[in-house]
N, C-alpha and C positions, 0 to 999 in steps of 0.2 A: 660262129655262133660258140662263145666260151662255155665249157661245159665245168661247173665247180669243180674245184677238187675235194679230197675228204676231209674230213677233222678228228685231230687226233684230239685224247680226252685233255689234253692241256689246254685246246683250242676253248673250250668252255669257258674258264678262268679269263682267259680272256678280251672272250667276245662276246659275254650275254656283261650285261652291264650289274654295276654294283647296285645291289636292296632291289632288279629285279626278279621275280616268280623265274626261274628259270625252264621249270616246262612251258608256262606260258609263252614267255620269249623262243624257246626253241618253235610250237607250235606254229608260229607266222615266219619264224627265219631257216631254220631246217628242214631235211626230207629225211626219213628212214632206208637207205639206200641199203640194196641185198647184198653191195660189197663185192670184193673185189676178189679174184679166183687162185685160191694158191695150194701150194703141194706142201705135205707136212707128212716127215715117214709114207710115200707112199702111196697118200690118202692123198685125192684134190679135193676141196669142200672153201665152201663161201666163210669170207671174215666181218661182216656186214659195218657199214659204216655210215655215218653222220655228213649228210652233206649240205649244204644254203640251198636255200630255195629254190624256185626256179620260175623265171618268166614262162609263158606258154607257148612263145620259142625255143625253149629248152635253157637258154641261157641265163648267167645266177641271175638274182637278183638284186645283186649289187655290182651287177657291171651296166655301169652308164656312160654316155656321153662314149667311149670308145677307153673307159679309167674303171679302175673297179676304185669303188665308194670306201671302202673299208681297208684298203689297203695296209694303212695301220699295225690293226689287227686281224689280219686275212689267217684263213686255215692254214695249217702244214702244208694243207696237197696243193694249194694256189703258190700259195708263199716262197714256195721252191719248185716249182712250175718253169723248167728252162734255167736248171744248173746246171745242164752238161749231162748224156748218156751217165758216164762213171757214179756222180754222185748222185745221180734222179734214184737209180737202180738202192741204190744204199741206203739213201734217206728212204725211198717208200720202204724196203723193207724192215726197216726200226720203226719208219708209224704205221704200216702193218704193225708192226709186235706188238705196239702201244695199246692198239686197239684190241684185238687179241685179246690183251690179256684185261685189258677192260671187258670186256664182254665177256672173259671165263667171270664174274663178280657180276653178278647180278647185283648186289648192291651198290654197283658203283654208278655214278648221275650217269655219266656216256649208255649203259648198260640200258638205265631205267630210261631213260630220254628215249632209247631206239625202241624200246620196245611199244612205248605209252606211241611216240608217233606211225611206227607199223602197226600201231593194234585200231588205232586213228582210219587207217584212210594213206598218210600224208609220207608216200614211201614214192620214191623217185628208181625210175625200170634198169634194169642193166645196164652198166655203160655199154656192151654189147649189143644191146637192140636198142636205144641211143645214137651207137656211131652206124649201123644198118640205116638208120631213120635218113639221118645228117648225108652218109655217101649217096640215097636214093636207092640202097639197095632192096 
């Protein structure tokens, strides 16, 4: 099973087709995730993220026939998966920081879409729960 990676704010501009209502598109294509767990100044908290919607088996809706159907515009969290441990950590930190900044601005499109999906119940389970189910624990 391939779990989808998270989106950064810049992904929305690339992924949402021109002329399409971003909220209507998001309701079909995205989920609100509780996000990644981070630590800042000794405080542990989550940075809520947007992720691609999933199929009933938990895999990304865009993963078809053993490949990504949207690889040209794939989200940050998918596009940079497998870059190598050092690069992945640095890129992940930069991505999470971009999401954190967008989530800190209630007027950002990223934040507004996340809150709308969360309030609608279009949510992804925390990744640690998904991994437990995947591993059969």
